N, C-alpha and C positions, 0 to 999 in steps of 0.2 A: 884665208882670213874668214873669221866668223863675223858676219856682218852685225849680229845681235850682241855679241860679247858675253862676258861671264855674268853680268848683272841680270840678263834676261833668264839665263839658266838658273840663277839663284832664286828669282822671283818665281819661275815655274816650279821649282822644287818646294817653295814655300807655299804656293797654292795647292800643290798636290798633298802636302802635309796638313794644311788647314782643313782640306776636304776629308781626309782620313780621320782627323781629330773630331770633326763634326759627326762623322759616322759613329765613332766610339761613344761620343756624349749622347747622341740620339738613342743608341742601343741601351745605355745605362738608364736613361729616362723611361725608355719603353719597358724596361724590366724592373722599374721601381716598386711594383707590387707583386713581383714573382718571388715565391718563397725560396730561400736559400740562394738567391742570386747574389753574386759578389761583383761589385762595380769594377770595371775595366779602368785601370788608371794610366793607361798609356797617354802621353802628352804629345803636344806639337813637337817638342824637342826630340822625342823618340822617333817620331815619323821623318822629321827633317834629316836627322842623322843618318837613318837608314836610306832615305832618298838620296842624299848626297854621296853615299858610299855605293850607290847602285845596288843595294841589297833588295832581293825579293822579299816582300812581306806577306806573310800568310794570314789566314783568318784566326781570330782569337778562339780559344777553346771555350766551350760552354761547360758549366758545372752540373747541369741537369737537363734532361731531355725536354722538359717543359719550357725552357728558356726561349725567348724569341731570338733567333739566329741573326748574326751579323750579316746583312746583305750587300755591304760595300764590296767592291771588286777585290780588295785586298786589305790586309791587316797584318799585324806582326805574327810570327810564328808561335810565339808563346804569349799568353795572356798575362799581363801585369795587373793582376786584380788584388784588391785589398781584402784579403781573407781573414784579417786578424780582428777587424772591427765589425761588430754586429749591432746595428742600430735598432733593430726591431725584433720581436718575439719569434717571427718566422725565419730568422737567420739572414734576411736581406740587409745589406749594408749600403744601399743607395740613398743619398740625401738629395732628393729631387730639386730642392731649391739650390743647392750648391751646384748641382749639374747643370741647371738652367743658367745660372749665373756664369759658369765656365763656357757654356754654349754662347751666351751673348758676347762675352769677351772674344771668343774665337770668331764670331761673325764680324765683329768690329775690326779685328786684325785682318780678316780676309778682305774686308772692303778697303782697308789701308793698303794692302798689298796690290789689290786691283788698281787702285789710284796711282800707285808707284809705277806699275807697268803701263798704265795708260800714259802717264807723263813721259816714260821712256819712248813709247811708240809715237807720241806726238812730236817729241824732239827729232826722232828718226824721219818722220813725215816731213817736218820743216826743212830738215837737211836735204832731203830729196827734192823738195819744191825749189829751195835756194840754188841747188846744184844744177837744175834744169834751165835756169835763166840765162 
């Protein structure tokens, strides 16, 4: 019997996916001024699906040796970058404002997931306390 149940495993997967999403967004923002950099468009749902399927996720590919490398412990094996849209003359397609908004949303969702996990743990602690009486 698994004391924590499927909910804990789902919340764990969600937290890992949020962390990986934050890394992608941070990398995009860090490369906002790098010529010919194409934004990585992997999302939370991409990471969550891979996490739930137990897939190993590799680092994203860089398109230029001058790009700042992704330092997260893992990423997806292929980069889902938006190569078709170029917003600036230097070929970079990162919209820093949109990336920062996505990062803020991801942070809020991470905090919500933490609160859900904390609620589950509080319920488990209360059950243990009541069971010992």
